[in-house]
N, CA, C and O atoms as CSV, one atom per row, in Angstrom:
chain,resi,resn,atom,element,x,y,z
A,1,UNK,N,N,11.079,-35.124,12.517
A,1,UNK,CA,C,10.568,-33.803,12.312
A,1,UNK,C,C,11.671,-32.907,11.781
A,1,UNK,O,O,12.856,-33.144,12.017
A,2,UNK,N,N,11.261,-31.872,11.059
A,2,UNK,CA,C,12.217,-30.931,10.491
A,2,UNK,C,C,12.748,-29.973,11.533
A,2,UNK,O,O,12.185,-29.818,12.617
A,3,UNK,N,N,13.823,-29.348,11.183
A,3,UNK,CA,C,14.396,-28.365,12.105
A,3,UNK,C,C,13.904,-26.965,11.734
A,3,UNK,O,O,13.493,-26.714,10.601
A,4,UNK,N,N,13.955,-26.078,12.699
A,4,UNK,CA,C,13.560,-24.691,12.464
A,4,UNK,C,C,14.778,-23.949,11.941
A,4,UNK,O,O,15.872,-24.048,12.497
A,5,UNK,N,N,14.573,-23.217,10.880
A,5,UNK,CA,C,15.663,-22.493,10.249
A,5,UNK,C,C,15.415,-20.997,10.396
A,5,UNK,O,O,14.349,-20.498,10.033
A,6,UNK,N,N,16.393,-20.291,10.923
A,6,UNK,CA,C,16.259,-18.843,11.064
A,6,UNK,C,C,16.659,-18.188,9.748
A,6,UNK,O,O,17.694,-18.506,9.162
A,7,UNK,N,N,15.820,-17.276,9.306
A,7,UNK,CA,C,16.089,-16.564,8.066
A,7,UNK,C,C,16.463,-15.137,8.407
A,7,UNK,O,O,15.730,-14.454,9.122
A,8,UNK,N,N,17.580,-14.689,7.910
A,8,UNK,CA,C,18.025,-13.315,8.125
A,8,UNK,C,C,17.641,-12.496,6.908
A,8,UNK,O,O,17.872,-12.919,5.775
A,9,UNK,N,N,17.066,-11.348,7.128
A,9,UNK,CA,C,16.675,-10.445,6.050
A,9,UNK,C,C,17.612,-9.244,6.055
A,9,UNK,O,O,17.999,-8.747,7.112
A,10,UNK,N,N,17.965,-8.793,4.877
A,10,UNK,CA,C,18.745,-7.576,4.729
A,10,UNK,C,C,17.847,-6.547,4.083
A,10,UNK,O,O,17.310,-6.766,2.997
A,11,UNK,N,N,17.690,-5.431,4.754
A,11,UNK,CA,C,16.819,-4.383,4.247
A,11,UNK,C,C,17.622,-3.105,4.106
A,11,UNK,O,O,18.265,-2.642,5.048
A,12,UNK,N,N,17.567,-2.546,2.901
A,12,UNK,CA,C,18.167,-1.246,2.658
A,12,UNK,C,C,17.035,-0.261,2.420
A,12,UNK,O,O,16.102,-0.533,1.666
A,13,UNK,N,N,17.133,0.878,3.070
A,13,UNK,CA,C,16.119,1.922,2.934
A,13,UNK,C,C,16.845,3.250,2.818
A,13,UNK,O,O,17.647,3.618,3.676
A,14,UNK,N,N,16.546,3.961,1.736
A,14,UNK,CA,C,17.215,5.237,1.448
A,14,UNK,C,C,18.733,5.064,1.427
A,14,UNK,O,O,19.485,5.920,1.893
A,15,UNK,N,N,19.159,3.924,0.870
A,15,UNK,CA,C,20.581,3.661,0.692
A,15,UNK,C,C,21.321,3.171,1.921
A,15,UNK,O,O,22.537,2.981,1.873
A,16,UNK,N,N,20.611,2.962,3.020
A,16,UNK,CA,C,21.270,2.526,4.251
A,16,UNK,C,C,20.698,1.203,4.735
A,16,UNK,O,O,19.505,0.938,4.590
A,17,UNK,N,N,21.569,0.373,5.316
A,17,UNK,CA,C,21.143,-0.883,5.911
A,17,UNK,C,C,20.351,-0.564,7.173
A,17,UNK,O,O,20.823,0.176,8.036
A,18,UNK,N,N,19.152,-1.120,7.281
A,18,UNK,CA,C,18.331,-0.882,8.468
A,18,UNK,C,C,17.916,-2.203,9.088
A,18,UNK,O,O,17.925,-3.246,8.435
A,19,UNK,N,N,17.559,-2.141,10.342
A,19,UNK,CA,C,17.055,-3.315,11.043
A,19,UNK,C,C,15.749,-2.903,11.715
A,19,UNK,O,O,15.712,-1.942,12.484
A,20,UNK,N,N,14.705,-3.621,11.424
A,20,UNK,CA,C,13.393,-3.345,12.007
A,20,UNK,C,C,13.002,-4.545,12.866
A,20,UNK,O,O,12.722,-5.629,12.356
A,21,UNK,N,N,12.990,-4.329,14.174
A,21,UNK,CA,C,12.625,-5.404,15.095
A,21,UNK,C,C,11.207,-5.264,15.632
A,21,UNK,O,O,10.566,-6.250,15.995
A,22,UNK,N,N,10.723,-4.008,15.676
A,22,UNK,CA,C,9.406,-3.721,16.233
A,22,UNK,C,C,8.716,-2.701,15.338
A,22,UNK,O,O,9.379,-1.972,14.601
A,23,UNK,N,N,7.389,-2.647,15.399
A,23,UNK,CA,C,6.679,-1.645,14.585
A,23,UNK,C,C,7.184,-0.221,14.806
A,23,UNK,O,O,7.256,0.560,13.856
A,24,UNK,N,N,7.535,0.130,16.051
A,24,UNK,CA,C,7.989,1.489,16.330
A,24,UNK,C,C,9.294,1.803,15.593
A,24,UNK,O,O,9.552,2.957,15.253
A,25,UNK,N,N,10.116,0.776,15.347
A,25,UNK,CA,C,11.351,0.990,14.579
A,25,UNK,C,C,11.016,1.465,13.173
A,25,UNK,O,O,11.668,2.363,12.641
A,26,UNK,N,N,10.001,0.860,12.576
A,26,UNK,CA,C,9.577,1.255,11.225
A,26,UNK,C,C,8.970,2.654,11.241
A,26,UNK,O,O,9.281,3.482,10.384
A,27,UNK,N,N,8.112,2.911,12.208
A,27,UNK,CA,C,7.473,4.228,12.304
A,27,UNK,C,C,8.520,5.322,12.470
A,27,UNK,O,O,8.405,6.396,11.880
A,28,UNK,N,N,9.541,5.045,13.277
A,28,UNK,CA,C,10.588,6.036,13.521
A,28,UNK,C,C,11.377,6.403,12.264
A,28,UNK,O,O,11.956,7.486,12.187
A,29,UNK,N,N,11.399,5.500,11.281
A,29,UNK,CA,C,12.080,5.836,10.016
A,29,UNK,C,C,11.064,6.111,8.908
A,29,UNK,O,O,11.392,6.084,7.722
A,30,UNK,N,N,9.820,6.375,9.323
A,30,UNK,CA,C,8.733,6.841,8.449
A,30,UNK,C,C,8.222,5.771,7.483
A,30,UNK,O,O,7.927,6.047,6.320
A,31,UNK,N,N,8.126,4.542,7.998
A,31,UNK,CA,C,7.480,3.446,7.276
A,31,UNK,C,C,6.300,3.011,8.134
A,31,UNK,O,O,6.450,2.790,9.336
A,32,UNK,N,N,5.125,2.887,7.520
A,32,UNK,CA,C,3.929,2.538,8.282
A,32,UNK,C,C,3.112,1.505,7.509
A,32,UNK,O,O,3.156,1.454,6.280
A,33,UNK,N,N,2.373,0.692,8.243
A,33,UNK,CA,C,1.549,-0.339,7.615
A,33,UNK,C,C,0.101,-0.193,8.058
A,33,UNK,O,O,-0.189,0.033,9.233
A,34,UNK,N,N,-0.798,-0.327,7.093
A,34,UNK,CA,C,-2.229,-0.400,7.385
A,34,UNK,C,C,-2.607,-1.870,7.244
A,34,UNK,O,O,-2.572,-2.439,6.152
A,35,UNK,N,N,-2.965,-2.462,8.366
A,35,UNK,CA,C,-3.282,-3.889,8.391
A,35,UNK,C,C,-4.695,-4.145,7.864
A,35,UNK,O,O,-5.556,-3.266,7.890
A,36,UNK,N,N,-4.907,-5.363,7.390
A,36,UNK,CA,C,-6.231,-5.747,6.903
A,36,UNK,C,C,-7.258,-5.636,8.032
A,36,UNK,O,O,-8.395,-5.219,7.810
A,37,UNK,N,N,-6.847,-6.010,9.232
A,37,UNK,CA,C,-7.710,-5.882,10.400
A,37,UNK,C,C,-7.258,-4.614,11.118
A,37,UNK,O,O,-6.154,-4.543,11.658
A,38,UNK,N,N,-8.126,-3.634,11.109
A,38,UNK,CA,C,-7.760,-2.319,11.599
A,38,UNK,C,C,-7.395,-2.329,13.078
A,38,UNK,O,O,-7.886,-3.145,13.859
A,39,UNK,N,N,-6.521,-1.401,13.433
A,39,UNK,CA,C,-6.092,-1.251,14.821
A,39,UNK,C,C,-6.658,0.056,15.364
A,39,UNK,O,O,-5.925,0.994,15.679
A,40,UNK,N,N,-7.974,0.086,15.463
A,40,UNK,CA,C,-8.677,1.276,15.918
A,40,UNK,C,C,-9.484,0.943,17.161
A,40,UNK,O,O,-9.894,-0.201,17.354
A,41,UNK,N,N,-9.713,1.945,18.003
A,41,UNK,CA,C,-10.532,1.779,19.200
A,41,UNK,C,C,-11.898,2.388,18.894
A,41,UNK,O,O,-12.017,3.608,18.778
A,42,UNK,N,N,-12.930,1.552,18.763
A,42,UNK,CA,C,-14.252,2.037,18.354
A,42,UNK,C,C,-14.817,3.158,19.226
A,42,UNK,O,O,-15.508,4.039,18.713
A,43,UNK,N,N,-14.541,3.146,20.527
A,43,UNK,CA,C,-15.112,4.140,21.439
A,43,UNK,C,C,-14.413,5.497,21.371
A,43,UNK,O,O,-14.909,6.479,21.923
A,44,UNK,N,N,-13.262,5.554,20.695
A,44,UNK,CA,C,-12.530,6.815,20.576
A,44,UNK,C,C,-12.892,7.532,19.281
A,44,UNK,O,O,-13.353,6.914,18.321
A,45,UNK,N,N,-12.679,8.827,19.270
A,45,UNK,CA,C,-12.937,9.622,18.062
A,45,UNK,C,C,-11.848,9.364,17.017
A,45,UNK,O,O,-10.829,8.732,17.294
A,46,UNK,N,N,-12.094,9.865,15.830
A,46,UNK,CA,C,-11.081,9.775,14.774
A,46,UNK,C,C,-9.787,10.418,15.255
A,46,UNK,O,O,-8.714,9.824,15.143
A,47,UNK,N,N,-9.889,11.644,15.795
A,47,UNK,CA,C,-8.694,12.348,16.266
A,47,UNK,C,C,-7.960,11.549,17.329
A,47,UNK,O,O,-6.739,11.409,17.263
A,48,UNK,N,N,-8.680,11.028,18.298
A,48,UNK,CA,C,-8.040,10.267,19.375
A,48,UNK,C,C,-7.340,9.020,18.839
A,48,UNK,O,O,-6.241,8.689,19.284
A,49,UNK,N,N,-7.966,8.327,17.890
A,49,UNK,CA,C,-7.335,7.153,17.282
A,49,UNK,C,C,-6.083,7.545,16.513
A,49,UNK,O,O,-5.061,6.864,16.591
A,50,UNK,N,N,-6.162,8.632,15.777
A,50,UNK,CA,C,-5.039,9.047,14.929
A,50,UNK,C,C,-3.819,9.431,15.760
A,50,UNK,O,O,-2.698,9.059,15.415
A,51,UNK,N,N,-4.020,10.168,16.847
A,51,UNK,CA,C,-2.875,10.699,17.592
A,51,UNK,C,C,-2.290,9.731,18.613
A,51,UNK,O,O,-1.192,9.963,19.119
A,52,UNK,N,N,-3.003,8.650,18.925
A,52,UNK,CA,C,-2.529,7.725,19.956
A,52,UNK,C,C,-1.109,7.252,19.637
A,52,UNK,O,O,-0.834,6.694,18.575
A,53,UNK,N,N,-0.233,7.497,20.591
A,53,UNK,CA,C,1.171,7.134,20.429
A,53,UNK,C,C,2.013,8.258,19.848
A,53,UNK,O,O,3.240,8.163,19.818
A,54,UNK,N,N,1.366,9.317,19.388
A,54,UNK,CA,C,2.093,10.457,18.802
A,54,UNK,C,C,1.390,11.759,19.182
A,54,UNK,O,O,1.218,12.650,18.350
A,55,UNK,N,N,0.993,11.854,20.434
A,55,UNK,CA,C,0.203,12.978,20.915
A,55,UNK,C,C,1.032,14.264,20.970
A,55,UNK,O,O,2.134,14.272,21.519
A,56,UNK,N,N,0.494,15.355,20.397
A,56,UNK,CA,C,1.180,16.645,20.569
A,56,UNK,C,C,0.953,17.118,22.006
A,56,UNK,O,O,-0.112,16.889,22.580
A,57,UNK,N,N,1.948,17.771,22.575
A,57,UNK,CA,C,1.811,18.212,23.959
A,57,UNK,C,C,1.997,19.714,24.103
A,57,UNK,O,O,2.609,20.378,23.265
A,58,UNK,N,N,1.445,20.223,25.199
A,58,UNK,CA,C,1.647,21.609,25.615
A,58,UNK,C,C,2.588,21.556,26.800
A,58,UNK,O,O,2.383,20.780,27.733
A,59,UNK,N,N,3.597,22.364,26.763
A,59,UNK,CA,C,4.549,22.431,27.872
A,59,UNK,C,C,5.161,21.068,28.186
A,59,UNK,O,O,5.635,20.846,29.301
A,60,UNK,N,N,5.156,20.158,27.219
A,60,UNK,CA,C,5.744,18.840,27.419
A,60,UNK,C,C,4.999,17.950,28.393
A,60,UNK,O,O,5.481,16.871,28.736
A,61,UNK,N,N,3.820,18.388,28.850
A,61,UNK,CA,C,3.090,17.623,29.857
A,61,UNK,C,C,1.696,17.193,29.442
A,61,UNK,O,O,1.300,16.049,29.671
A,62,UNK,N,N,0.950,18.100,28.832
A,62,UNK,CA,C,-0.461,17.859,28.568
A,62,UNK,C,C,-0.706,17.677,27.075
A,62,UNK,O,O,-0.068,18.323,26.245
A,63,UNK,N,N,-1.633,16.794,26.751
A,63,UNK,CA,C,-1.992,16.605,25.348
A,63,UNK,C,C,-2.647,17.873,24.835
A,63,UNK,O,O,-3.583,18.388,25.446
A,64,UNK,N,N,-2.160,18.371,23.722
A,64,UNK,CA,C,-2.720,19.566,23.094
A,64,UNK,C,C,-3.821,19.118,22.137
A,64,UNK,O,O,-3.579,18.912,20.948
A,65,UNK,N,N,-5.028,18.970,22.669
A,65,UNK,CA,C,-6.161,18.444,21.898
A,65,UNK,C,C,-6.523,19.355,20.730
A,65,UNK,O,O,-6.902,18.875,19.661
A,66,UNK,N,N,-6.409,20.657,20.928
A,66,UNK,CA,C,-6.731,21.594,19.843
A,66,UNK,C,C,-5.757,21.444,18.685
A,66,UNK,O,O,-6.173,21.411,17.527
A,67,UNK,N,N,-4.472,21.353,18.983
A,67,UNK,CA,C,-3.464,21.174,17.930
A,67,UNK,C,C,-3.667,19.841,17.223
A,67,UNK,O,O,-3.532,19.749,16.003
A,68,UNK,N,N,-3.993,18.811,17.995
A,68,UNK,CA,C,-4.219,17.486,17.413
A,68,UNK,C,C,-5.405,17.514,16.462
A,68,UNK,O,O,-5.315,17.035,15.331
A,69,UNK,N,N,-6.510,18.074,16.921
A,69,UNK,CA,C,-7.715,18.119,16.096
A,69,UNK,C,C,-7.473,18.942,14.842
A,69,UNK,O,O,-7.931,18.578,13.759
A,70,UNK,N,N,-6.752,20.056,14.984
A,70,UNK,CA,C,-6.469,20.912,13.830
A,70,UNK,C,C,-5.627,20.175,12.795
A,70,UNK,O,O,-5.902,20.255,11.597
A,71,UNK,N,N,-4.612,19.464,13.248
A,71,UNK,CA,C,-3.753,18.722,12.317
A,71,UNK,C,C,-4.523,17.603,11.625
A,71,UNK,O,O,-4.385,17.409,10.418
A,72,UNK,N,N,-5.329,16.869,12.380
A,72,UNK,CA,C,-6.147,15.796,11.797
A,72,UNK,C,C,-7.136,16.394,10.803
A,72,UNK,O,O,-7.346,15.828,9.730
A,73,UNK,N,N,-7.740,17.518,11.138
A,73,UNK,CA,C,-8.673,18.183,10.220
A,73,UNK,C,C,-7.980,18.583,8.924
A,73,UNK,O,O,-8.555,18.445,7.845
A,74,UNK,N,N,-6.747,19.079,9.022
A,74,UNK,CA,C,-5.986,19.463,7.831
A,74,UNK,C,C,-5.734,18.261,6.927
A,74,UNK,O,O,-5.856,18.356,5.706
A,75,UNK,N,N,-5.383,17.138,7.533
A,75,UNK,CA,C,-5.123,15.920,6.743
A,75,UNK,C,C,-6.413,15.455,6.067
A,75,UNK,O,O,-6.414,15.122,4.881
A,76,UNK,N,N,-7.506,15.435,6.823
A,76,UNK,CA,C,-8.797,15.032,6.262
A,76,UNK,C,C,-9.151,15.943,5.090
A,76,UNK,O,O,-9.580,15.471,4.038
A,77,UNK,N,N,-8.974,17.230,5.273
A,77,UNK,CA,C,-9.275,18.199,4.217
A,77,UNK,C,C,-8.391,17.985,2.996
A,77,UNK,O,O,-8.859,18.076,1.862
A,78,UNK,N,N,-7.112,17.701,3.228
A,78,UNK,CA,C,-6.190,17.495,2.107
A,78,UNK,C,C,-6.568,16.277,1.279
A,78,UNK,O,O,-6.201,16.180,0.108
A,79,UNK,N,N,-7.298,15.350,1.882
A,79,UNK,CA,C,-7.753,14.143,1.175
A,79,UNK,C,C,-9.137,14.339,0.565
A,79,UNK,O,O,-9.712,13.404,0.006
A,80,UNK,N,N,-9.666,15.546,0.672
A,80,UNK,CA,C,-11.022,15.836,0.197
A,80,UNK,C,C,-12.038,14.875,0.803
A,80,UNK,O,O,-12.985,14.450,0.140
A,81,UNK,N,N,-11.829,14.547,2.050
A,81,UNK,CA,C,-12.723,13.643,2.760
A,81,UNK,C,C,-13.735,14.458,3.546
A,81,UNK,O,O,-13.477,15.608,3.902
A,82,UNK,N,N,-14.873,13.865,3.812
A,82,UNK,CA,C,-15.914,14.547,4.581
A,82,UNK,C,C,-15.966,14.048,6.023
A,82,UNK,O,O,-16.918,14.340,6.746
A,83,UNK,N,N,-14.953,13.301,6.441
A,83,UNK,CA,C,-14.950,12.780,7.807
A,83,UNK,C,C,-14.892,13.927,8.818
A,83,UNK,O,O,-14.246,14.949,8.587
A,84,UNK,N,N,-15.579,13.732,9.938
A,84,UNK,CA,C,-15.545,14.684,11.048
A,84,UNK,C,C,-14.561,14.131,12.076
A,84,UNK,O,O,-14.745,13.008,12.545
A,85,UNK,N,N,-13.522,14.887,12.440
A,85,UNK,CA,C,-12.504,14.385,13.366
A,85,UNK,C,C,-13.041,14.000,14.743
A,85,UNK,O,O,-12.365,13.295,15.493
A,86,UNK,N,N,-14.258,14.458,15.086
A,86,UNK,CA,C,-14.836,14.150,16.397
A,86,UNK,C,C,-15.737,12.917,16.380
A,86,UNK,O,O,-16.240,12.508,17.427
A,87,UNK,N,N,-15.945,12.324,15.214
A,87,UNK,CA,C,-16.808,11.144,15.087
A,87,UNK,C,C,-16.166,9.943,15.768
A,87,UNK,O,O,-14.963,9.713,15.646
A,88,UNK,N,N,-16.984,9.182,16.485
A,88,UNK,CA,C,-16.500,7.940,17.095
A,88,UNK,C,C,-16.256,6.925,15.981
A,88,UNK,O,O,-17.105,6.738,15.110
A,89,UNK,N,N,-15.115,6.283,16.012
A,89,UNK,CA,C,-14.722,5.351,14.960
A,89,UNK,C,C,-15.698,4.184,14.843
A,89,UNK,O,O,-15.911,3.667,13.747
A,90,UNK,N,N,-16.287,3.768,15.947
A,90,UNK,CA,C,-17.225,2.648,15.932
A,90,UNK,C,C,-18.464,2.895,15.093
A,90,UNK,O,O,-19.177,1.950,14.755
A,91,UNK,N,N,-18.736,4.146,14.749
A,91,UNK,CA,C,-19.921,4.464,13.945
A,91,UNK,C,C,-19.607,4.537,12.452
A,91,UNK,O,O,-20.506,4.755,11.640
A,92,UNK,N,N,-18.350,4.357,12.091
A,92,UNK,CA,C,-17.926,4.521,10.695
A,92,UNK,C,C,-18.052,3.236,9.886
A,92,UNK,O,O,-18.002,2.134,10.432
A,93,UNK,N,N,-18.217,3.398,8.576
A,93,UNK,CA,C,-18.198,2.251,7.665
A,93,UNK,C,C,-16.786,1.684,7.604
A,93,UNK,O,O,-15.834,2.327,8.047
A,94,UNK,N,N,-16.654,0.501,7.062
A,94,UNK,CA,C,-15.338,-0.121,6.909
A,94,UNK,C,C,-14.437,0.762,6.047
A,94,UNK,O,O,-13.260,0.938,6.360
A,95,UNK,N,N,-14.976,1.312,4.975
A,95,UNK,CA,C,-14.179,2.173,4.090
A,95,UNK,C,C,-13.692,3.409,4.830
A,95,UNK,O,O,-12.544,3.820,4.661
A,96,UNK,N,N,-14.554,4.008,5.651
A,96,UNK,CA,C,-14.158,5.190,6.420
A,96,UNK,C,C,-13.113,4.827,7.466
A,96,UNK,O,O,-12.196,5.609,7.717
A,97,UNK,N,N,-13.237,3.651,8.080
A,97,UNK,CA,C,-12.226,3.212,9.051
A,97,UNK,C,C,-10.870,3.028,8.368
A,97,UNK,O,O,-9.826,3.322,8.949
A,98,UNK,N,N,-10.902,2.542,7.139
A,98,UNK,CA,C,-9.656,2.397,6.396
A,98,UNK,C,C,-9.037,3.781,6.141
A,98,UNK,O,O,-7.819,3.942,6.218
A,99,UNK,N,N,-9.866,4.759,5.844
A,99,UNK,CA,C,-9.367,6.123,5.683
A,99,UNK,C,C,-8.713,6.609,6.969
A,99,UNK,O,O,-7.679,7.276,6.932
A,100,UNK,N,N,-9.314,6.276,8.103
A,100,UNK,CA,C,-8.740,6.683,9.391
A,100,UNK,C,C,-7.357,6.063,9.564
A,100,UNK,O,O,-6.436,6.731,10.035
A,101,UNK,N,N,-7.202,4.809,9.192
A,101,UNK,CA,C,-5.884,4.165,9.281
A,101,UNK,C,C,-4.869,4.890,8.389
A,101,UNK,O,O,-3.716,5.076,8.778
A,102,UNK,N,N,-5.297,5.290,7.213
A,102,UNK,CA,C,-4.408,6.021,6.307
A,102,UNK,C,C,-4.091,7.401,6.891
A,102,UNK,O,O,-2.955,7.866,6.803
A,103,UNK,N,N,-5.080,8.047,7.479
A,103,UNK,CA,C,-4.864,9.347,8.125
A,103,UNK,C,C,-3.854,9.197,9.261
A,103,UNK,O,O,-3.006,10.068,9.454
A,104,UNK,N,N,-3.938,8.094,10.018
A,104,UNK,CA,C,-2.959,7.837,11.089
A,104,UNK,C,C,-1.544,7.818,10.524
A,104,UNK,O,O,-0.626,8.395,11.107
A,105,UNK,N,N,-1.378,7.158,9.398
A,105,UNK,CA,C,-0.056,7.079,8.782
A,105,UNK,C,C,0.406,8.454,8.303
A,105,UNK,O,O,1.557,8.837,8.516
A,106,UNK,N,N,-0.489,9.189,7.661
A,106,UNK,CA,C,-0.137,10.519,7.166
A,106,UNK,C,C,0.181,11.474,8.317
A,106,UNK,O,O,1.044,12.341,8.185
A,107,UNK,N,N,-0.507,11.317,9.429
A,107,UNK,CA,C,-0.242,12.132,10.620
A,107,UNK,C,C,1.209,11.939,11.082
A,107,UNK,O,O,1.851,12.867,11.574
A,108,UNK,N,N,1.696,10.723,10.913
A,108,UNK,CA,C,3.064,10.402,11.312
A,108,UNK,C,C,4.086,10.742,10.225
A,108,UNK,O,O,5.271,10.436,10.355
A,109,UNK,N,N,3.606,11.382,9.149
A,109,UNK,CA,C,4.445,11.858,8.045
A,109,UNK,C,C,5.282,10.734,7.426
A,109,UNK,O,O,6.488,10.877,7.226
A,110,UNK,N,N,4.613,9.611,7.128
A,110,UNK,CA,C,5.317,8.465,6.567
A,110,UNK,C,C,5.761,8.732,5.134
A,110,UNK,O,O,5.139,9.498,4.399
A,111,UNK,N,N,6.841,8.086,4.769
A,111,UNK,CA,C,7.333,8.117,3.396
A,111,UNK,C,C,6.893,6.865,2.638
A,111,UNK,O,O,6.694,6.895,1.424
A,112,UNK,N,N,6.744,5.757,3.385
A,112,UNK,CA,C,6.350,4.479,2.785
A,112,UNK,C,C,5.119,3.974,3.527
A,112,UNK,O,O,5.123,3.843,4.751
A,113,UNK,N,N,4.067,3.693,2.763
A,113,UNK,CA,C,2.830,3.176,3.333
A,113,UNK,C,C,2.579,1.791,2.745
A,113,UNK,O,O,2.415,1.639,1.534
A,114,UNK,N,N,2.552,0.789,3.610
A,114,UNK,CA,C,2.321,-0.593,3.195
A,114,UNK,C,C,0.874,-0.932,3.527
A,114,UNK,O,O,0.430,-0.746,4.660
A,115,UNK,N,N,0.141,-1.429,2.536
A,115,UNK,CA,C,-1.266,-1.784,2.727
A,115,UNK,C,C,-1.423,-3.301,2.636
A,115,UNK,O,O,-1.011,-3.913,1.651
A,116,UNK,N,N,-2.018,-3.900,3.662
A,116,UNK,CA,C,-2.269,-5.336,3.695
A,116,UNK,C,C,-3.670,-5.592,3.154
A,116,UNK,O,O,-4.659,-5.326,3.837
A,117,UNK,N,N,-3.759,-6.106,1.934
A,117,UNK,CA,C,-5.031,-6.418,1.276
A,117,UNK,C,C,-6.038,-5.271,1.424
A,117,UNK,O,O,-7.104,-5.445,2.014
A,118,UNK,N,N,-5.694,-4.117,0.890
A,118,UNK,CA,C,-6.512,-2.926,1.129
A,118,UNK,C,C,-7.930,-2.976,0.571
A,118,UNK,O,O,-8.792,-2.225,1.027
A,119,UNK,N,N,-8.189,-3.838,-0.400
A,119,UNK,CA,C,-9.529,-3.855,-1.005
A,119,UNK,C,C,-10.359,-5.064,-0.581
A,119,UNK,O,O,-11.478,-5.240,-1.062
A,120,UNK,N,N,-9.828,-5.895,0.311
A,120,UNK,CA,C,-10.492,-7.157,0.657
A,120,UNK,C,C,-11.891,-6.974,1.231
A,120,UNK,O,O,-12.768,-7.802,0.981
A,121,UNK,N,N,-12.117,-5.917,1.988
A,121,UNK,CA,C,-13.413,-5.748,2.663
A,121,UNK,C,C,-14.226,-4.596,2.086
A,121,UNK,O,O,-15.204,-4.157,2.692
A,122,UNK,N,N,-13.825,-4.111,0.921
A,122,UNK,CA,C,-14.479,-2.942,0.342
A,122,UNK,C,C,-15.380,-3.303,-0.832
A,122,UNK,O,O,-15.140,-4.279,-1.543
A,123,UNK,N,N,-16.409,-2.506,-1.019
A,123,UNK,CA,C,-17.256,-2.637,-2.198
A,123,UNK,C,C,-16.516,-2.016,-3.386
A,123,UNK,O,O,-15.551,-1.282,-3.174
A,124,UNK,N,N,-16.931,-2.283,-4.620
A,124,UNK,CA,C,-16.261,-1.680,-5.769
A,124,UNK,C,C,-16.210,-0.140,-5.708
A,124,UNK,O,O,-15.205,0.463,-6.085
A,125,UNK,N,N,-17.270,0.476,-5.245
A,125,UNK,CA,C,-17.286,1.937,-5.121
A,125,UNK,C,C,-16.269,2.401,-4.081
A,125,UNK,O,O,-15.581,3.402,-4.283
A,126,UNK,N,N,-16.176,1.674,-2.969
A,126,UNK,CA,C,-15.212,2.017,-1.925
A,126,UNK,C,C,-13.779,1.821,-2.404
A,126,UNK,O,O,-12.882,2.557,-1.992
A,127,UNK,N,N,-13.554,0.830,-3.275
A,127,UNK,CA,C,-12.217,0.610,-3.844
A,127,UNK,C,C,-11.791,1.838,-4.644
A,127,UNK,O,O,-10.662,2.310,-4.516
A,128,UNK,N,N,-12.698,2.349,-5.467
A,128,UNK,CA,C,-12.415,3.556,-6.251
A,128,UNK,C,C,-12.074,4.708,-5.307
A,128,UNK,O,O,-11.119,5.448,-5.544
A,129,UNK,N,N,-12.852,4.858,-4.242
A,129,UNK,CA,C,-12.606,5.919,-3.265
A,129,UNK,C,C,-11.260,5.764,-2.568
A,129,UNK,O,O,-10.555,6.749,-2.348
A,130,UNK,N,N,-10.903,4.526,-2.218
A,130,UNK,CA,C,-9.614,4.282,-1.564
A,130,UNK,C,C,-8.464,4.718,-2.456
A,130,UNK,O,O,-7.550,5.407,-2.002
A,131,UNK,N,N,-8.504,4.324,-3.715
A,131,UNK,CA,C,-7.396,4.679,-4.611
A,131,UNK,C,C,-7.349,6.175,-4.887
A,131,UNK,O,O,-6.279,6.724,-5.149
A,132,UNK,N,N,-8.489,6.832,-4.832
A,132,UNK,CA,C,-8.499,8.298,-4.952
A,132,UNK,C,C,-7.794,8.916,-3.746
A,132,UNK,O,O,-6.981,9.829,-3.895
A,133,UNK,N,N,-8.110,8.412,-2.544
A,133,UNK,CA,C,-7.459,8.909,-1.319
A,133,UNK,C,C,-5.956,8.689,-1.405
A,133,UNK,O,O,-5.178,9.579,-1.061
A,134,UNK,N,N,-5.544,7.520,-1.859
A,134,UNK,CA,C,-4.111,7.224,-1.949
A,134,UNK,C,C,-3.421,8.134,-2.973
A,134,UNK,O,O,-2.330,8.643,-2.717
A,135,UNK,N,N,-4.046,8.332,-4.109
A,135,UNK,CA,C,-3.467,9.253,-5.113
A,135,UNK,C,C,-3.351,10.661,-4.559
A,135,UNK,O,O,-2.315,11.310,-4.703
A,136,UNK,N,N,-4.424,11.135,-3.920
A,136,UNK,CA,C,-4.436,12.493,-3.377
A,136,UNK,C,C,-3.409,12.670,-2.268
A,136,UNK,O,O,-2.817,13.741,-2.140
A,137,UNK,N,N,-3.190,11.623,-1.458
A,137,UNK,CA,C,-2.250,11.747,-0.339
A,137,UNK,C,C,-0.800,11.706,-0.792
A,137,UNK,O,O,0.093,12.108,-0.047
A,138,UNK,N,N,-0.559,11.226,-2.002
A,138,UNK,CA,C,0.832,11.114,-2.478
A,138,UNK,C,C,1.322,12.394,-3.120
A,138,UNK,O,O,2.475,12.471,-3.545
A,139,UNK,N,N,0.473,13.391,-3.196
A,139,UNK,CA,C,0.856,14.660,-3.824
A,139,UNK,C,C,1.534,15.582,-2.883
A,139,UNK,O,O,1.914,16.688,-3.268
């Protein structure tokens, strides 16, 4: 049998050598990935899915739901999307769920967005819509 070979990767980002061991390491330097299989909780609203792990707080203790909803609404509006931030994700189409994943990344103010097969589960019309969202979000 063959032996296992460890491969070392060298990654430079913004001119500096970086090491990414966990997803949070990438998020902390403003790199985010939208996976082909979404990481959303169907029973939660769009806002709740978007802010999970990056919740704004009041007095450092309580989740500031109003601030969260307002920020998510601003992002949705900036994308010219008609999504309602209070909608349960489980009721959304696949294309809308993909938008939610992109909104999650934008909420975290990412500089680099990596998409894993972004059009694999979309209809041709949804593909056009996805690329419109991506163009609009890059402005």
